[in-house]
N, C-alpha and C positions, 0 to 999 in steps of 0.2 A: 783947669788938670793940679794946676801945678801948686793950687787957692787952696785945695783938694784938701794938698801935700802934709800945706802948711798948720790949716788946720784940723786935721791928726794927728800931728803931732804934737804942736798948739796946748790938745784937747792932755794927750801920754802924760806928756810936764806938766798938766792943769791935776793931773787923777795922783801921779806918783804923790807929789809936791803935799796932796793932800792926806795917805794915805800914810806917811809918811813925818807926819803932824800927827793924826792923831796913834800909831803908833808909839813914837816917841813923848808920848802924855801919858799914851798907859802906862806904857813902862814905869815912870817914876811914879803907877800907884800899885805895883810890882802883879799884875798884869803875868800870866802865863805865858810865853812868847807862841807855844801857836793860840794861842786866843786872841794873840795883839795885830801876831801875821796876821790871823782867818782874816778881821775886821777889818786893819789896815787895808789885805787886798777888795776889800769886801768895798769903804770908804773908792778905792781907784778904783774899781770899775764902774760906778751910780757915778759917779765924776766926770769919767775920763765918758764915762752913755754920755749926759746932759750935754756935757761943753760938745763933744757935738755932735747930735742932735741941735743947739742953737747958732755950732754954725750952717749945718746943710737951711737952718732957717730964713740967716741972715744971709745965707749966695742966691745970687739972681739965676731965677727960674722959672721956664713956660709951663702951666699949667692946662692941661689939657679934659677934660669933663664931653661926660654924653651929652647926650640936649634929651636923649630920652625922658620920661616922668616915675620918677619915683627910681631913677638910675644910678649908683651910685659911682660907676667904675670911670679913674683919674690917671692919667699920664702926668710927672711930670720929670720938666727933662731940662737938662746943666751940662752949659756948657756944646753944644748942637748948632749948627745951619738952620739955613731959612729948609732949610730939604725935606733932611732929616726930622725939621717940625713941623712939616708939610703932612708929612708917609705918618708923623705916631700922631694929628691930629687928623687926620682918615679917620684910621683905624682907629678910635678912641670914636668919631661918631656912627660906627659902623659892625660894633664889639661883638660876634652872639650871643655871649649872657648877660644876658642884664637882671639885674638885679629888685623886681620892683616889691614894690610892701602892699602886698599881703589888704 
């Protein structure tokens, strides 16, 4: 769980640095502050989202999928014990709503 908070903190720092960098570059060209702020906030949000997604992808996780043909149901678990993982494996195998392709 501590890894998750560390990854979230790192993504906020990276996003803030990218947003500030863009705001400073736009200010050098005389762009109005409202436009610079909106661009910096959007760069911050996208960079933070991307860093968070990369951190999630690199973190160890277990994925349980439905075995039914054509069903795309899946459960992704991080930081769970064996009993919790087994419970979700059973849920993935016997969930009532299957997304069959026509």
